[in-house]
ZAVOLO-884891 format. One record per atom (N, C-alpha, C, O): residue in three letters; x, y, z. Coordinates in steps of 0.2 Angstrom, whole numbers, plus 5000, padded with zeros to 4 digits. Last residue first. Layout:
REM residues N
ALAXYZ ...
***
This chain:
REM residues 64
UNK503047615193 UNK502547575192 UNK502247625185 UNK501747615182 UNK503847665199 UNK503247655204 UNK502747655199 UNK502247695198 UNK505147605194 UNK505147585200 UNK504247595202 UNK503947555206 UNK504847715180 UNK504747635179 UNK504847585189 UNK504547525190 UNK505247825186 UNK504447785185 UNK504247735185 UNK503747715188 UNK506547795190 UNK506047825196 UNK505347785194 UNK504947745197 UNK506847795179 UNK506947735180 UNK506647725188 UNK506647675191 UNK506547915173 UNK506447865167 UNK506447795172 UNK506147745171 UNK507647995179 UNK506948005181 UNK506447935179 UNK506047905183 UNK508747915190 UNK508647945183 UNK507747965185 UNK507447955190 UNK509447955205 UNK508847905202 UNK508747935199 UNK508347985200 UNK510348025214 UNK510447995206 UNK510047955206 UNK510347895207 UNK509148215214 UNK509248105217 UNK509848085210 UNK509848105205 UNK510148355211 UNK509748295210 UNK509648235212 UNK510048195210 UNK510748485220 UNK511148405218 UNK510148355218 UNK509748335222 UNK510148575229 UNK510148595222 UNK510348525220 UNK509848495218 UNK509248475246 UNK509848545242 UNK509848565232 UNK509248555230 UNK508148385247 UNK508248445250 UNK508848525248 UNK508848585249 UNK507548285240 UNK507848335235 UNK507748365242 UNK507148385242 UNK507248115245 UNK507048195247 UNK507648195245 UNK508048155246 UNK506347975243 UNK506948025240 UNK506848075244 UNK506248075247 UNK506547815253 UNK506147855254 UNK506547915250 UNK507147925252 UNK505847625251 UNK506347685250 UNK506147745250 UNK505647755248 UNK505747485259 UNK505247575256 UNK505947605258 UNK506347605262 UNK505347325252 UNK505547375250 UNK505547435251 UNK505347465246 UNK504847195267 UNK504847265259 UNK505047305257 UNK504847355261 UNK506647145272 UNK505747185273 UNK505347185266 UNK505647175261 UNK507847165272 UNK507647095273 UNK506647085275 UNK506347045278 UNK508947215262 UNK508347225261 UNK508047155265 UNK508047105263 UNK510347295263 UNK509947235265 UNK509347255267 UNK509147295271 UNK510647425260 UNK510747365256 UNK510347305256 UNK510147265252 UNK510047585268 UNK510247515269 UNK510147485263 UNK509647495260 UNK511247725259 UNK510547695262 UNK510747625261 UNK511147595258 UNK512347825263 UNK512447755268 UNK511447735267 UNK511047725272 UNK512547935257 UNK512547905258 UNK512347825261 UNK512347775257 UNK513448005240 UNK513747965246 UNK513547975251 UNK513848015254 UNK512848005227 UNK512448045236 UNK512948045239 UNK512948095243 UNK513247905219 UNK513147955218 UNK513348025225 UNK513748075226 UNK513547785227 UNK513947785227 UNK513847885224 UNK514147935226 UNK512247785235 UNK512647795239 UNK513347795235 UNK513847815239 UNK511647735222 UNK511347785225 UNK511847825227 UNK512047885224 UNK512047645221 UNK512347625214 UNK512247735216 UNK512547775213 UNK511547545230 UNK512047535228 UNK512547605224 UNK513147615225 UNK510047555223 UNK510547595231 UNK511047585232 UNK511147625237 UNK510347475214 UNK510047525213 UNK510247575218 UNK510447635217 UNK510547335219 UNK511247355212 UNK510947435216 UNK511347455220 UNK509347325225 UNK510147335229 UNK510547365223 UNK510847415223 UNK508747305215 UNK508447365219 UNK509347385223 UNK509747435223 UNK509047185211 UNK509047245208 UNK508947315210 UNK508947375208 UNK509047115218 UNK509347135218 UNK509547165212 UNK510047165210 UNK507347095218 UNK507947145227 UNK508447145225 UNK508747185229 UNK506747055207 UNK507047135211 UNK507247155214 UNK507347215215 UNK507346905212 UNK507646955206 UNK507847055207 UNK508247095208 UNK506446875220 UNK506946895220 UNK507446935217 UNK507846985219 UNK505247005220 UNK505646965220 UNK506046955219 UNK506347005216 UNK504647125234 UNK504647095228 UNK505047025225 UNK505246995230 UNK503147235237 UNK503447175241 UNK503847135233 UNK503447125228 UNK503347395241 UNK502947345236 UNK503547285238 UNK504147295239 UNK503247575238 UNK503347495246 UNK502847455240 UNK502447475236 UNK503647745238 UNK503647665235 UNK503447625240 UNK503547635246 UNK503847925241 UNK503747855244 UNK503447795238 UNK503047815234 UNK504448075238 UNK504348005233 UNK504547935241 UNK505047915244 UNK504848205235 UNK504948175240 UNK504448115236 UNK504048125232 UNK505848355231 UNK505648295230 UNK505448225233 UNK505948195235 
***
């Protein structure tokens, strides 16, 4: 699975995305950058058996 999402975030959305990325880092043990000083850009790539730490409902919400 590969998804690309890019949009400009409000301050509240930026905070929420930092939280989401931190949770993904804990779940996947991957150092995704949570310092967002640019438009939010996040690539989800599922190359192994383990699913991404982002729940399908949350991903659908992020994608609009």
